N, C-alpha and C positions, 0 to 999 in steps of 0.2 A: 638481480632484479628483485625488488621487494614484492611480497604477495599482493599488496594493494595496487601496485603498478601493473603487475602481471595480469591480475584479474581485469583491470581496466581496459587492457588492449585485447582482451578476449582469449586469454589462456584457457585451454580445454579443461573442463571439469572432470575430475577423476574420483569416482566413488569407490568406497571400500569394497574389495573383494572379500569373500567369506573368510579366506585364510589370512586376510590382513586386519581383521577386527582387533582392536587394541585390547590388551589384557586389563588395562587400568585407564579410566578416563581422567584427564587433567581438569576438565571443566564440565559443569552440568547446567544446561540451559533450561529454563521454563519459558516457553513461547505462548503467550496468551493471545489467542486469535490466530491459531496456526493454519486455518483454512482461508484466511483473508489473503489479499494480494501480497503484502510483504511477509506475512506469516508463512505463506507457502514457499516464498523464496528462502526464508530462514531455515525452513525444514529441509530444503534441498542443499543449502550451502554449509550449514553448521556441521553435518556429519562427514564432510569431505576430508580426505586425508591431509590436505595442505592448509586447512583453515586455522588461522592463528588462535592460540589459546587451547588448541585441541591436544589430544583427541577429545571430542565432545560427546557427551551423552545428552539426549534431547527429549524433554517432555513437551508434548504439544497439547494445548487445551483449546477445545472448541465446544460450542453448545450442541451442534447437530451430530448425527452419526458420521463416521469417517467416510468421505467420498472416495470414489475409485480413483480420481485424478490426484489424490494425495497419498494413495495407499502404498506407492513404491518408495516412499521416503523412510529411511531407517530411524524412526522415532517411536517413542512410547506415547500413543494417542490416548488422551483422557477426555471423555465427554463430561462436561461440567458447565452448569449455568452460573457464571460468576456474579449474576445479579442476586443470587440466592446465597446468603451467608452460610446457611446450613449445608448446602451442597458443596460450597467451597471448603468448608471445614472437613466434611466427610471425604472429599476426593483428594484434597491437596495436603492435608496435615500429615499424612504418612510419608511424604517425600521430604526427607531431612538433608539431602545431599546437594540441594540446588545452590549454585554459585553465582548465577547470573539470571536476571529476569528481563525478558524482552516483551514489553507491553504494547501490542500493535492491534488493538481492537477498539470499538466504540459502539454506542447505541444512539439511535436517532429518535427524538421526541418532537412534539408539536411546538413547544416554546423553548427558548434558550434557558430559562430558569429550570425547566424540566430536564433539559440536556445536562445542565450542571449537576443536578441532583442525582440522576440515574448513573451518569458516567463517573461521577465522584464516588458513589457508593460501590460501583463495580471495582474500581481501582483499589479502593480502601479495603474491600472484602479480600482481595488477593493479598495485599501487603500485610493485613492483620493476621493472616494465617502463615504466610511464607516467612516473614522476618523473624518471628519468635521461634519457629521450628527449624530454621536452617542456619546453624552457627557459622557455616562457611560462606554465607552470602556476601558477595563483594560489590556487585554493581547492578543498577536498575536502569535499563534503557526505556525511555518513554517516547512514543511516536505521537506527534500532534500534526501540524501542517501549516500551510501558508496563511490560513485564516487567522493565525496568531496576529498577522499584520493587517489583514483585510477586514476582520470581524466576521461573525456568523451572519446568516441571511437576515435575521431579525434586526441587526444593528445598522444595516445598509441605509444610508441617507440620514442617519441620526448622529454619526460621529465623522470627523474628518479623517480620511485615510491618507497615510503618508505616500509620497511618490516612490515608485520602484526605480531601481532595484532595491530590494529590502535587505537590510543588514540585521544581524542578530541582536544588536544593542539598542534597537528602536524600543521606545517605551510601549507598554501595553495601552490599548485603546481604552477610553473611559466608558466601557460598556461590558456587561457580563459576557463571559465566553468560557465554555466548558474546558477549553485548552488551558486557560488560566487556573481553573479549579483543579485540574489534574496536576499541573505544575506545583501548586501550593501544597497539595497532599504529598507529592514526591519530596519537596524540599523539607517539609516537616518531618517526614519519616526518616530521611537521611540524617537530619540534624540530631535526631534522638539516638542514632546508632553509630557509634564511633567506628571509623574504618570503612563504612559503607559509602559508595560513591554513586553518582548519577550522570546521565546524559539525556538531552532532549533533542529530537530529530524532527525537522520541519520540511517535509517534501512539498512540492507543488502538485500539479496533476500527475498521477502515477500511471505509467505504462507497465502493465504486468498481467498476470493470469490468476483469476479466481472467479468461477461462476457463482460463488456465494457472496461476493462483495457487493455492498450497497453503492460503491463508486467504481464499478467495473467498466471503465471507459473503453478499453480495447475490445472486450467482449461485446459491448453495446454496439460499437461501430461495425464489428464483424457481422453481427446478427442483422443489422440494418442493410449492409451490403449484400448479404446472402439473400435477403428478401427481394431486394432490387434485381439481383441476378435471376432468381426464380420467376419473377414477374416480367422480366425483360424491360425493366424500367431504368431510367437514368438515375445515377447516384446524386441526387440533389443535395446541395449544401444547406442544412437547416440551422443557419447561424447568422450572425451580424457581420457587417462590413469590417468592423474593427478586428474581429477574430480572423476573418479571411485574409485581410491585408497586413495585419500587424504581426510583430514578432512574438512568438510564444516560446516557452521552454517546458520541459517535462522532467520527471524523476523516474528513472528505471527502477523497478522493484528490486532487482538483484543488487543494484548499486546502493539502494537504501539499506538493504540487509548487510552489505559489506561495510558500509559506514557504521552501522550499529555494532557490528562485531568488532571493528577497529576501536570504537569508543569504549567498548566493554573491556578491552585488554590492554590498550595503550595508555600509559600514565599521562601522556600529553593531552589526552582528551577528557580527563576526568572533570566532572562538575562544570560542564559547558553545554550550551545549546548550539546546534549546528543546522544551518540550511543544508538541503541536499537536493541538487538538480544535476542534470547530465553534463553541464558545462558548455553547451552550445545553444543555439536558437534555431527556430524553424518558422515557417508560415503555413497555416492550414491550407492555403491555396495550392501549395506544393504537395503536402501530405495527402490531400484529397485525391490527387491523381495517383499517388502510390497506392492508396486504399482501393481505388477503382481497378488498378492493374492487377492487384492481388486476387481480385474476385472476377476479373474478366467482364466488367461492366463499363458503360460509358460514364465518364466523369462529368458532373455538372459544374457550373460556375456559380459565383455569387449572383443572386437574382435581385437586382435593385428594386426596392419597393415591396418585395414579397416577404411576408411574415410566415416563415415555415417553422414548425416545431415538431420534434420527433414524437413527443407524447401525443400529438394530434394525428400525425401521419401513421402511427403504429397502433392506434387504439382498436382498430378492427382486424388486426393482422394475426390474431391468435390462431384461427383455423389454417391460415396460410403457413404459419410456422409449424403447426402439427403435421401438415402435409410434407414440408421440407424434411422434418425429422424422420418421418416414416419412409419417404422415398429414398433417403440417403443413408438409412441405417445409423443415424446419429445417436449419441447419448440421450436418453429420454429427458426432455426438459419442457417446461412451459415458457411461453414468450415473456410473461411477467417476471420470471425468475432470472432470465439471461439478458434481458434488455432493460437497463436502468435509464429509461428515456428522459426522466426529469434531470438526471445528472448530465447526460449528453447535451441537453438544452442549456444548462448552466454554463458548461465549458465552452460551447460553440456560440453562445448567445451573449457573451460579455467580453469587454475589452481585456486583453491579456496583461498580466503583470509578470515581472521577472524578479529573481533574487540574485545574490552574489555568493559564490563559493569561496571567496578569499579567506574567510576565517578557517574553514575546514582545511584548506590547503596549507595555510600558515601553521596549523597545528599538526600537519603531517599526513593528512589523507589526500592522496593524489588521484583517487579513482575518478573516472569519467566514462561517458558513453557517447557514441555516435547516435544521435536520436533517430535518424532515418533508418539505420541498421536495426536498432532496437524495436522500432515501430514494426518493421517487417518480421523480426524474429518472434514477437509476441503474437502477431497474426498467425504465423506458422504454428505456434504452440496451441492456439485456440483450435486450429484445424486438426492438429495431431491428436488431440484428446477428443476429437469428433464432437465438438460442441457446434461447429458449423461445417458445411461441406467444403 
């Protein structure tokens, strides 16, 4: 059974024991955005004893101090602001042994032009330092997302969106998109460096764990459910009928990390863009009941004619959250840090789209996830790290 298939059906993760630590690393990863949802999964999976391309040495880069929930991963943590070229030069130029870059971070600005500028500069700052200083660099993984096909918020209503399911060969939309900016920077860098390869990974809505993420859907839903539990309230569905009744898909963070590792080491995956989703579909009307069960609250239904929004429902709940944290001995957090209400409203308030995993499978990646099982497992992880009771 191949690693990709074994991981897909839930093979147990086995971390290095102290006496199993390799004397020599075969590959050296630089994970940019290591405290993000997929970055956190990469930090857990890359150091495992059975990960292809390994044994791996891992450098993890993030802007903030290392959080406790990332502390048990055997990585070299580097605090660095990649928007500052001088900080990048000072912090990363001394690492000359990097063989693979996993770029899984982004910044959000008011306009798409600003997004293109700031995200392009961040990516270029990293490549401008790493490529000249790392003679053994082989591959760069870039994570973007499904908005490659949908466009960013600013373009909605201004360009025609193709029908889903989306395939990787669809042309770019005729509107600026920072994903396109990042791809162009990547293609130019690889073209100038013989032997260097690339891959681009386009997940949909991500199920994973990171209290630091700007798109932390699982954490947001868990915090909302915990507040409903504390107040004895019904878990009302703050979304549209199309999301409630329609088919959705999702991308498990561990699966995304596994696909990126596969693309980094498998010759069949070089210089390609890949969708990455779990391989099944679900309806929020069913998962809403699962969420309610996990927190012991009454599950609401779609309320015809009601316009509910998480950002409105939660705007005065800061003191309630402080009380929940205090009474349950949770990891100290503020509501605005763990509840990305705007993002929850986007996901639950819009018609769902789907992609296809055919290209990825045809190139040799057979990984998949049962979305209901992964939904529950990430809820369990949010509880295990005492973000919610």
